[in-house]
N, C-alpha and C positions, 0 to 999 in steps of 0.2 A: 360353401367352401371359404367364402370370405370371412365368415364368423370364426372359422378355425384358425385364421391368421391374425385375428384381432389381439391375441395375446401379446404380439410384438408392440402394439401401441402402448399398452399398459406397462410392459417391461421397459421400453425405452423412455417412457414418461418418468418412471421411477428413477432411472439412471440419470436423466437430465435434472430432475429435482434434487437428487443427491449431489450432482455437480454444482448446482447453485449454492447449496448449503455449504459445501466444502470451500468454495471461493469466498463466500461470506465470512467463514471462520478465518480464512487467510487474511482478508482485509481487516477483520476485527483484531487479530493478533498483531498485524503490522502496525495498526493504530496504537495499540497498547505499548508496543516496543518503542514507538516514536515518542509517546507521551512520557514513558519512563526515562527517556533520554532527553528531557527538557524540550521536547518538540523538535529535536534535531534529527536529520536524516542519518542513515548509516554511512553516507559519503562525506560527512563533515570532517574538517581538518582541525587538528590541535597545532597551534603555531607558537613558537618561542622567538622573542625579539632579540636581535643582536645588541641593541643599545637601548637605554631608557627612553620611553616615550610616554607622555601623558595620554589619557584616554582621548582627549580632544585632538592631540597630534596624530594619534592612531586613526581616528575617524576621518580627519582631514585628508590623510594619505589615501584612504579608501575612496573618499568622495572625488579625489582628483583623478582617479583611474577610471576612465569611461568604458574600458573594455570588460570590467568586472560585471558579472550578472547580478541580479537582485540577491542581497545577502542578509542574513541575520548573524550578528556577532554577539557572543556571550562572554562577558568578563566574569568568570566564576570565582566567587570568594572562597577562601579556605573553609568558611562556614557553608556547608554543602547546599543549604537551601536558599542562598542569596546570590543573585546574578544581576550585574549591570548590563543593560541591553542596548544594542544599537542596530539599526536596520537601514538598508538602502533599497530603493525601488519597490517592487511589489514582493516584499519578503514574505515568507511563510509564517502565518500567525497561528497560535494554538487555538483550540476550540474554546469558546467563551460561554459561561453559564449566564452571566449578566454583564452589563456595561460594555466596554470596548477595550481593544488592545491599543498599544501605542500607535498613534496615527502615522501612516507612511509619509515620509518626506518632511516630518515636523519633529526633529530631534534637537532643536535649539530652545530648550525650555529654561525659563528663569527660576522655576521651582521644581524640585525633585518630586517625581510622582511614581506611583507603583501600580502594578497589576499583580494580583495575588492568587494562589491556588485556593480551591474551594475549602480546604481544611482551615483556612484563616477567616472564613466568613463570619463565624460567631465572635471573633475578636475585633471586628471592625467597630469603630465609633462613628455614629451617624447622627450628628446634632440636628441637621436639617436635610438638605438635598444632597450633600456631599459626604461620602464616607472617608474615614481616616484610619490609619493603622499606626499604633505606637511601636517604633522599632529603634532600639538602642537610644532611647531618650528623645527621639524626634517623631513628630506626627507627620506622616506622609499622606497626601491625598491619593485615594485609590480610584483608578479609572474603571477597573472591571475585575471580575472573578473568573479565573481560568478553570476549566475542567470539562468532564464528559460524563456520560452515564457509567463509564468504567472507572474502577479504582486504578490510580497510577501515581508514580512519584511526582508528577506535575502538581498534584493536589497540595503538596507541602511546599511548593516553590514560591519565592518572592522575586519578581522581576522589577528592577528599579531603573527608571530613566533619570539619571542624575542631572541636576541643573548645570548650566554653563559654567558657573563658578566652581562647582565640584569637579567637573570634567577636566578643568585646568589644573587641578591639584592632584587628582588620583593618577598614580603611575600604572599604566597597563601591565608593566612587567610584574607587578605584585599579584596579578590574577592569572588564573588558568584561562587562556584565550582560545575560544572555539569559533571557527568561521564555517558557515554552512551556506551553500548557494541553492536557490530555488531551482535553477537549471544546473547543468553540468559545470563543475568548477574544477580547475586543475591546480596543482601545486606551483606550476610555473607562472600562472597568473598572479598568485599570491606573492611569489618571490619578486615579481616585477613591480608590484605595488608597495611592498613593505620591506624594511630591512630585517630579514628573518634569519635566525640562526638554525632553526629546525622547523620542518613541516612534516607532519605525519597524519595518517588517517586516524580518526578517532577510534574506529574499529578496525583492527588488523584483519588482513584477508589471508585465507588459506584455501587452496584449491579453487580459486576464483570466486569464492563466496565469503561474505563478511562473517568473521568469527562470531558465533553466538546468534546468528540470524537464521537463514533458511535451513542449514544443515542440522541445526539443533532444535530451533523453536517450531519448525514447520514439518517435522518428520511425520506426524500423524496425518496432516493434510495431504502430504505427498503420497503417503501410503493409501489414503482414501482415493486420490485421483488415479492411482495405479489400479485399485480395485474396480473403479468405474470403467477404465479402459479395458480391463480383462472382461468385465461384464458385457461390454459391447461386443467383444469378439466371441464370447460364449453364446450370446444371442444369435450371432451370425452362424456359428457352428450348428446350433440347434435348428435354425432355418434350413441350412444345407442338408441336415440329416432328414428332416421332414420332406425336403424337396425330392428325395430319391423316389418315394412312392408317387409323387406327382409327375415325375419324369416317365415312369412306366405308363401312367394314364395318358400323358402327352403322346407317347409313341403309339398307344392304341388308337388315339384320335388322329394319328398320322401328321402330327406337328413336326416341323423341322427342329433340329437341335438349337439353331440360332433363335428360333421363335420361342422355344421353351426357356432358354437362358434370358432372353430379353424380358419375357413376361414375369419370370421369377424375380429378376432384378427390379423391375418396375414396382411390383407389389411390395417388395422389401423396402425400397427407397420411399415409397408412399407411406407405408405404415410406420416405419421407423422415424421418418421425417415428421409425421403428424404427432407421434409420441414425444419427440424432442420438443416440438413447439409447445405442446400442452404442459410438459414438465417444466420447461424454461419459464413460461408465463406464470405458472403456479408458484414457482420458486421466487421469481422476481417480485411477485405481489406480497409474499410472506416475509422475505428477507430484503432489507433495505441496503443496497450496495451503492457505492459512489462511482464504481467503474465496472463496466461489463465487457470490456474489450477482450481481456485474457480469457474470460469464461467462454465467450462466443468463439474465440479462436480454438480453444481446447475442444469444445463440443463439435465444432465444424470439422476440425481435423480428424477426430475419432469417427465421425459420420462418413467422411470420405474414405478413410482407411478401411472401415468395415464394409463399405460398398465394393471397393476394389477387391478386398479379400473374398467376398461372396462371389464375384464374377470369376475369379481365379478358381475357386473351389467348384463352381458349377461347370466350368469348362473341364475340369478334372473328372467330375462325375460323368459327363457326357462321353468323354473319351474312354473311360473305364467300362461303361455300360454298353458301348457299341459292339 
């Protein structure tokens, strides 16, 4: 009899494996979206200053406000691939192929330095141990090369940490200023720290979801998760249909209705649970994910709902067959 129920182990293992794959694709797509957006999150702010400030004055005002979380600030040039960068605290750094990103807490450089996207790698000049990039007639020391195994707009970017003398001359107002917090950042925090004329989300929101994010870019993954959820319920429905014959056998053996329901639920919970564990382990070995929390919450919730649904349906079966 147990062999006839082992199908549930294989069935739930496949659904769990599919769940891992879908969440892996979600994280992969999220990463590409962020890299295409200069490594900025969807909660970044576009700010416009009320009065002229040099980049140094702008940075000083940020440093003076102790309530602000760790930030990355992009002063984006009209030339789309050039950004003057500033960071505070443990700011979010992009993935690096080689070298290093700008060091946290060390933005007072006497020499302007660069971090470049991987598309610039073959244009670097490396006479000895230090690489340089010629940009608008100047040779900039290059600290590192940004990029990932995925293609993204970050590959074409130039991030510049200007020297102290340059920061004193460059007006922040001449740039598109983007501020992004590693933790939650509010517009009121920015208004308290800076003389701002305008603060707006970099990505507008509609129906509580960032435009161009989940509702558009993750529709296939959401559909996949819906298929997985329906698959779990269909497996429960099939178990319930097969349980009808076992109920007649239980009555012949003079088992009580409560005993029958309890045994059916135990077997279902055991076999489906074992299948989930096998499927999750196999998926986690094959697909490298950086966060498993949402995956485990999704699978755990579906498991609980499926078990509750089975108990309700078994009670209905017993009442109808009495």
